[in-house]
N, C-alpha and C positions, 0 to 999 in steps of 0.2 A: 142236462143229464147229470146225475150224481157222479162224483169222482170215484166212488166205491163200486158203482154198478156199471162201469163203462166197458167192461171186457167183452161182453157178448149179449145179444138179445136173449138167448136161451138162459144165460145165467141170471139176467135181470128178471125174467119171468119166474124162474125157480125161486129166487129170493122173495119176490112179491107174493108168490103162493105160500111160502113158509110164513111170511108175516101175517097173512090173512088167517092161517090155520092156528097160529099161536100168538095172539096179540098181547097176552098178559103173562107170558112165561117170565119167570124171575131172571134177573141178570146173573151171570156167573162171576165168581171171584177171579181176579187175575191169576195167570199162571205164576208159579213160584219164581221162575226166572225173570219175570217182569217186575217183581217187587224190589224197589231200591232200598226201602227202609220201612220197618214197622215201628210205630210209635204209639204209646198210650196217651190218649188225650181225654179231656172232659168235653163232651159234646152236648150242646143245648140246641134248642130249636128257635127259629125266629120267623117273623112274617114281614111283609112289606108295610104292615099297618102301624098306626100311631104307637101302639104298645111296644113295638120293637125299634122303630125308626124315628118316631116323633113327627112323621109326615102323614098327611091325610090324602085320600084319593085325588083331590083337586090340585095337590102340590105338583109342580113340574118335574120333580125328581122322584115322585112316588113310584116304587117298584124298580128303580134304577140303582144298580150296584155301584160301588166305588170305581170299578173298572169301566162303567158306562153301559154295561149290558143289562137287559131286563132280567129280573129274578125268574127262576123257573124250577119247578119240581116235577120230575117225571121218573118214577122208579124203574121204568122200562128203557130209559135212555140215560141222560145225565141231568144232574141238578146243580144249581149254583149254591155255593157255601161261602162262609166267611171264615177267615183265619188271620193270624198275625203274620204279616208278610215277612217278618224276620225268621219265622219257622217254616212257613209254606208260602213262597212268593205267589203273587197273582198268576193265574194260569196253571198252577200245580194241579195235578189230577190225583185224586185219592179214591181208594175203595173203602167204603165204610160199611162194615157188616150190618145187616138189617136196614140199611138205607140205600145202598147202591153206590154208583159212581158220582163223585162230586168234583166240581171244578172250582177252584178258589177264584171268585170274581168279586168278593166283597171283603171289607174289614169291619171292625166294630170297636167302639170305645172300650167295651168290656172283654174283647177277645184279644188277650195278650198271652204270650207264651204258648203252652201246650193246651190250647183250647180251640175248639171250632164251633161254629154256629151253622146249623143245617136249615136250609130254607124249606118252609111249608106254606101252603096257600092260606091256611086259617089257624087261629090259636087253638081251635078245637082239635085240629090235626096234630099240632105240636104236643098237646097234652095226651091225646089218645095214642099217637104213634111213636112218640119219642120221650118227651120230658127232658131229663138230664141224666146222662150216662157216662161212665168211664168206659172207653172202648179202644181197642187196638185197631188203628187205621193203617192202611198200606199206601205208602207213597209210590205211585207207579210212573210219574213223570214230574220232574221239578219244573216249575213255571219260570218264565223269563221276565216276569213283572207286568204282563198284560194278558187280558182275556178279551176275546172278541165274539160277536154273534156268529161269525163264520166258523170260528173254532168250536163253539158249542154245538152248532148245527152238524158239523162234520163228525164230532165225537158222538153225538146223539144218534146219528144215522148209523154209525158203525156198531154201537151197542144194540140198537134195534135190529140190525141185520145179523150180527154174530152172537149177541147176548154177552159179549165181553169186548175188551179193546185189543184187537190184534196189534202186534208189535209194529207192523208197517204203518198203522194209523197213528200210534204214539210217536213215531219218528217224525211224522209230518205235522203233528198237532201243535207243537210249541216251537 
C-alpha cells in the first residue's frame, strides 16, 4: 500500500476516482512558501539516445542516469533532469514552467553552471516541445547528492495525487 494513501480506505477510493476522472490534468506550480530560490537557467532537452549520450540501446548503461536511476518523462508526475551538481545537487527538486517537476538525477559534460538538461523520450519531442530556452526555475528542495527510484516513485505518486508536491512529501523526499 502506498505511503501517501494509507490513512483510510475511503480516502484511497476517493483519490483513485479522482485520478480516473482527470488523468491528464496539468501539474500545479509550487506554493510561494515552498520556493527556496528562483534562478534563471538555460534549459535544453536531451534523450537517452546516441545523439545525447553516445550510448545505443544495447549498451548496459543506456537510459541510466549518473545517479543510477532510469530516465523518465512524465509531465503528470515527475521527470529526470540533468544539472551541474555544484548548482543543483543530485536529488534537487525543481519546478520548470511548461515542463513540470524535475528531479536532478543526471549530470552532463555540457551542463555546467546555470544550465539544465530536460529529459524527453525522443529527439522529435525535444525539438517540438522544448528546444533551448532561458527559463526561471524554482528550487523547491535542495538535494543531498543522491537520487533513487524509490524517491522518484514517491514524488511521482504525490504529484499524480495532488497535482503538486505537498510540504510533507518534500520533507520526506530527500
